[in-house]
C-alpha positions in Angstrom: -71.1 86.9 -12.1 -75.0 86.0 -10.4 -74.9 86.2 -6.7 -75.2 82.5 -5.2 -78.3 82.4 -2.7 -77.9 82.3 0.6 -79.8 78.7 0.7 -77.7 77.5 -1.8 -74.5 77.9 0.1 -72.9 74.7 1.8 -72.8 74.9 5.5 -71.6 72.5 8.7 -73.7 71.7 11.4 -72.5 70.0 14.7 -75.0 68.2 17.2 -73.5 67.0 20.2 -73.9 63.2 21.0 -72.8 61.6 24.2 -70.6 58.1 23.3 -73.2 55.9 24.9 -75.9 57.3 22.3 -73.7 57.6 19.5 -72.7 54.1 18.9 -76.2 52.3 19.1 -77.3 55.4 17.1 -74.6 54.6 14.2 -75.5 51.1 14.6 -73.2 47.7 14.1 -70.5 48.8 11.6 -72.3 52.2 11.1 -75.0 50.5 9.3 -78.0 52.7 10.5 -75.6 55.9 9.3 -74.9 54.5 6.0 -78.6 53.8 5.6 -79.4 57.3 6.8 -76.7 58.7 4.2 -78.9 56.9 1.2 -82.2 58.7 2.3 -81.4 62.2 2.9 -79.4 64.9 0.5 -76.9 66.6 3.5 -73.8 64.5 4.4 -73.6 62.8 7.9 -70.4 61.6 9.6 -69.5 61.1 13.0 -67.0 61.9 15.0 -65.7 62.0 19.1 -69.2 62.6 20.3 -70.3 64.5 17.4 -72.6 64.0 14.4 -71.5 66.3 11.6 -74.1 67.6 8.7 -72.5 69.2 5.8 -75.0 70.5 3.0 -77.0 73.4 2.1 -79.4 75.2 4.7 -82.6 73.8 3.7 -81.1 70.0 3.4 -79.4 70.8 6.8 -82.6 71.8 8.6 -84.4 68.4 7.5 -81.4 66.4 8.3 -81.0 68.0 11.7 -85.1 67.3 12.6 -84.5 63.5 11.6 -81.1 63.1 13.7 -82.6 64.6 16.7 -85.6 62.3 16.6 -83.2 59.1 15.8 -80.9 60.4 19.0 -84.2 60.7 21.2 -85.2 57.3 20.3 -81.8 55.8 20.9 -81.9 57.5 24.3 -85.0 56.0 25.2 -84.4 52.5 23.8 -80.8 52.1 23.9 -80.8 51.0 20.7 -81.9 52.1 17.5 -83.2 49.5 14.3 -83.5 49.8 10.4 -87.3 50.0 11.4 -87.2 53.1 13.6 -85.1 54.9 10.9 -87.7 54.2 8.5 -90.5 55.6 10.6 -88.6 58.6 11.3 -88.0 59.5 7.7 -91.7 59.0 6.9 -92.7 61.2 9.9 -90.5 64.1 9.4 -91.1 64.4 5.7 -94.7 64.2 6.2 -96.2 67.7 6.2 -97.6 68.8 9.5 -100.6 70.4 8.2 -101.9 67.6 6.0 -103.9 65.4 8.8 -105.8 62.3 7.0 -109.6 63.6 6.6 -111.9 61.9 8.9 -114.7 60.7 6.1 -117.6 61.4 8.6 -116.6 64.8 10.1 -119.3 67.7 9.1 -117.4 70.5 7.4 -118.3 73.2 5.3 -114.9 73.2 3.4 -115.3 72.1 -0.4 -112.7 69.4 -0.6 -110.3 68.8 2.2 -106.5 68.4 0.7 -105.4 65.1 0.1 -101.6 66.2 0.0 -99.5 68.9 1.0 -96.1 69.9 0.1 -94.4 72.9 0.8 -96.4 76.1 -0.2 -98.6 74.0 -2.6 -101.3 71.8 -1.6 -103.2 69.0 -3.9 -107.3 68.3 -3.5 -109.8 67.1 -5.1 -111.7 69.6 -7.7 -114.8 68.0 -8.4 -117.1 66.1 -6.7 -116.5 62.9 -8.7 -112.7 63.2 -7.5 -113.6 63.8 -4.1 -116.0 60.3 -4.0 -112.6 59.1 -5.9 -110.4 59.8 -3.0 -112.8 58.8 -0.4 -113.4 55.4 -2.0 -109.5 54.9 -2.0 -109.4 55.8 1.8 -112.8 53.3 2.2 -111.6 50.5 0.3 -108.7 47.7 -0.3 -109.2 47.9 -4.0 -110.4 50.6 -5.7 -111.3 50.8 -9.7 -111.4 54.2 -11.0 -112.5 54.2 -14.8 -112.9 57.5 -16.6 -111.6 59.8 -19.6 -108.5 61.5 -19.8 -107.6 64.3 -17.6 -109.7 63.0 -14.8 -106.8 62.8 -12.6 -107.3 59.2 -12.1 -103.6 58.6 -11.9 -102.7 61.4 -9.6 -104.9 61.2 -6.9 -103.9 57.6 -6.8 -100.3 58.8 -6.2 -101.2 61.8 -4.1 -103.1 59.3 -1.7 -100.0 56.5 -1.9 -97.4 59.3 -0.9 -99.5 60.7 1.9 -100.3 57.5 3.3 -96.7 55.9 2.7 -95.4 59.1 4.5 -97.7 58.6 7.3 -96.1 54.9 7.9 -99.3 53.0 7.0 -97.5 51.6 4.4 -93.5 50.5 3.4 -93.5 51.0 0.2 -95.4 52.2 -3.4 -95.5 49.9 -6.2 -96.7 51.6 -9.3 -97.3 49.2 -12.3 -98.3 49.2 -16.1 -99.0 47.1 -18.8 -96.4 47.7 -21.8 -98.3 47.7 -25.1 -96.4 48.7 -28.4 -98.3 51.2 -30.4 -96.6 50.5 -33.7 -93.2 50.0 -32.9 -91.4 47.2 -31.0 -89.5 47.7 -27.8 -86.6 45.3 -29.6 -85.8 48.1 -31.7 -85.8 51.1 -28.9 -82.0 52.3 -28.0 -80.9 51.0 -24.3 -81.5 48.7 -21.7 -84.9 47.2 -20.9 -85.3 50.2 -18.0 -84.8 53.0 -20.7 -87.0 51.2 -23.3 -90.0 50.7 -21.1 -89.1 54.6 -18.9 -91.1 56.6 -21.5 -94.4 54.4 -20.8 -94.0 55.5 -16.9 -93.5 59.0 -17.4 -97.0 60.0 -16.2 -96.1 58.1 -12.9 -92.9 60.1 -12.4 -94.3 63.1 -13.0 -97.0 62.8 -10.4 -94.3 61.6 -8.0 -92.0 64.5 -8.9 -94.5 67.0 -7.8 -94.7 65.5 -4.1 -91.4 64.1 -3.4 -88.1 66.3 -3.9 -86.2 64.9 -6.5 -83.2 63.7 -4.5 -85.3 62.0 -2.1 -87.2 60.3 -4.9 -83.9 58.8 -6.6 -83.1 57.2 -3.4 -86.5 56.1 -2.8 -86.4 54.3 -6.7 -82.7 53.3 -6.0 -83.8 51.5 -2.9 -86.9 50.0 -4.5 -88.7 51.5 -1.7 -90.9 53.2 -4.2 -90.8 50.5 -7.6 -92.2 51.3 -11.1 -92.3 48.5 -13.3 -94.0 46.6 -15.8 -97.0 44.6 -15.2 -95.4 41.4 -16.1 -92.4 41.7 -13.5 -95.2 41.3 -10.9 -96.0 37.5 -11.7 -95.2 35.4 -8.8 -94.9 38.0 -6.0 -96.8 38.6 -2.8 -96.8 41.9 -1.5 -96.9 42.6 1.6 -97.5 46.3 3.4 -97.6 47.9 0.1 -99.8 50.6 -1.8 -100.4 49.2 -5.2 -101.2 51.1 -8.2 -102.0 49.9 -11.7 -102.3 52.6 -14.3 -103.9 52.1 -17.8 -105.5 48.7 -16.6 -107.7 48.7 -20.1 -104.5 47.3 -21.7 -104.3 44.1 -19.7 -106.0 41.0 -20.3 -108.0 38.7 -18.1 -105.1 36.7 -17.0 -103.3 39.9 -16.4 -105.6 41.4 -14.2 -106.3 38.2 -12.2 -102.6 38.0 -12.1 -102.3 41.4 -10.3 -105.4 41.5 -8.1 -103.8 38.1 -6.6 -100.6 39.8 -5.8 -101.9 41.4 -2.8 -100.6 40.7 0.5 -101.4 41.3 4.5 -101.8 45.3 4.8 -101.9 46.0 1.1 -104.3 48.5 -0.7 -104.7 48.4 -4.8 -105.9 50.9 -7.0 -106.5 50.5 -10.7 -107.2 53.0 -13.3 -108.5 52.7 -16.5 -110.1 54.3 -19.5 -112.1 51.9 -21.7 -112.3 54.2 -24.7 -108.2 54.0 -25.4 -108.0 49.7 -25.2 -104.4 49.5 -27.4 -105.0 45.8 -27.4 -105.2 44.1 -31.0 -108.5 42.9 -29.9 -110.5 45.3 -27.9 -112.3 42.4 -26.3 -109.5 41.1 -24.6 -109.3 43.9 -22.0 -109.3 42.8 -18.7 -111.4 45.5 -17.4 -114.6 44.3 -19.7 -117.0 42.4 -17.2 -114.8 42.7 -14.1 -117.4 44.6 -12.2 -120.2 41.8 -12.9 -117.5 39.7 -11.9 -116.4 41.1 -8.6 -119.9 42.3 -7.7 -120.8 42.0 -4.2 -117.2 41.5 -2.6 -116.6 43.8 0.4 -113.8 46.1 0.2 -114.0 46.7 -3.4 -115.5 49.6 -5.0 -115.8 51.0 -8.7 -115.5 54.5 -9.2 -116.6 55.9 -12.7 -115.3 59.3 -13.4 -117.0 61.7 -16.3 -116.1 64.1 -18.7 -117.1 66.6 -15.9 -114.6 65.7 -13.8 -111.5 66.7 -16.6 -109.6 69.2 -14.6 -107.2 70.0 -17.9 -107.7 72.6 -20.0 -111.3 73.4 -20.5 -111.2 72.4 -23.9 -110.6 69.0 -22.7 -113.4 67.8 -21.5 -115.3 69.5 -24.6 -113.2 67.0 -26.7 -113.8 64.0 -24.5 -117.4 64.9 -25.1 -117.1 65.1 -28.4 -115.9 61.7 -28.9 -118.2 60.0 -27.0 -121.0 61.8 -29.2 -119.2 60.4 -32.0 -118.8 57.3 -30.7 -122.4 56.9 -29.9 -123.7 57.7 -33.3 -121.3 55.2 -34.8 -122.6 52.1 -32.3 -126.2 53.2 -33.2 -125.2 53.4 -37.1 -123.7 50.0 -36.6 -126.7 48.5 -34.7 -128.9 50.0 -37.3 -127.2 48.1 -40.2 -127.0 44.8 -38.5 -130.8 45.1 -37.8 -131.7 46.0 -41.5 -129.3 43.0 -42.8 -131.1 40.7 -40.4 -134.4 41.9 -41.6 -133.3 41.5 -45.2 -132.0 38.0 -44.8 -135.2 37.0 -43.3 -137.0 37.9 -46.5 -135.1 36.0 -48.7 -136.9 33.7 -50.4 -136.1 30.1 -50.0 -133.3 28.3 -52.1 -134.9 25.9 -54.6 -133.8 22.4 -54.9 -131.8 21.5 -57.5 -132.3 18.6 -59.7 -129.2 16.6 -58.1 -130.3 17.4 -54.6 -131.3 14.9 -52.3 -133.6 14.6 -49.7 -135.0 12.1 -47.0 -138.3 12.9 -48.0 -137.4 11.5 -52.0 
């Protein structure tokens, strides 16, 4: 039998907490304790001036850090609120070596890290991606337009998670327009969430790289992180939220306006899209078409154009994107040439002779 790694053993940690602090720490009817339990992996109970933490070594280390911080706040304030718990959860899960970058700092480093987790860091890998990241930090609304593989979605999610954990926003909301491509959702198995989940897989994949699985599930269950079809945003006002709309090229003009007007106080939005991948029945209906002209001159809004040189997937992806761009350009030139020749030919046609039965005011 394979020996179990030490960090996988279940252990119990006891934290002594005086009665006068323990009661407000737990909250009325143990509300704070129950809320905390939903947000961390270790099992937490309280008994006779003790807090008991049961879980793996790694989970317990995190839980002890969180609870000790909550105890300190309770001692200082004499009470503990749900907001205090949320704030501590963000701070204690933010990597200490990932401070927000000063955009005006003079540094020789190529690109500072957007996000760090464990022994991995995520940072822009091209100048275009670095400009995109800085644009998100500078503006309340950022549009990122470019081909597949340029990191449009991943960078937006990384910034959202970093700023959420830093306490700048209360929640993250990620939406996509659900455009059926050859198969009706009504014929797919499962409930509504199971039907649309495949559309959101890129968003889940990005989140899972930055947030441990158990914690991510808790945040999703509590709708602190929400992933939903764009249609679910209608009628809502979203305060203190970091909003991301992915695949925006598949919105209509009405849907785009609806999304942009959902923003409430202290909110930030990132909209990503690729104009070469419009799946709408009529490409001319895309809500991204003409949007830069419509929003021109509004302070706090920026459009970032990523290029094939910003592709960071397999090296062949960049070549493929450029090949398609050349092909599309050739088709457009041929179409324009054919239209011009047709117009010239029509202009050279002789006037239609008047028939004997035709009438004219000149007669």
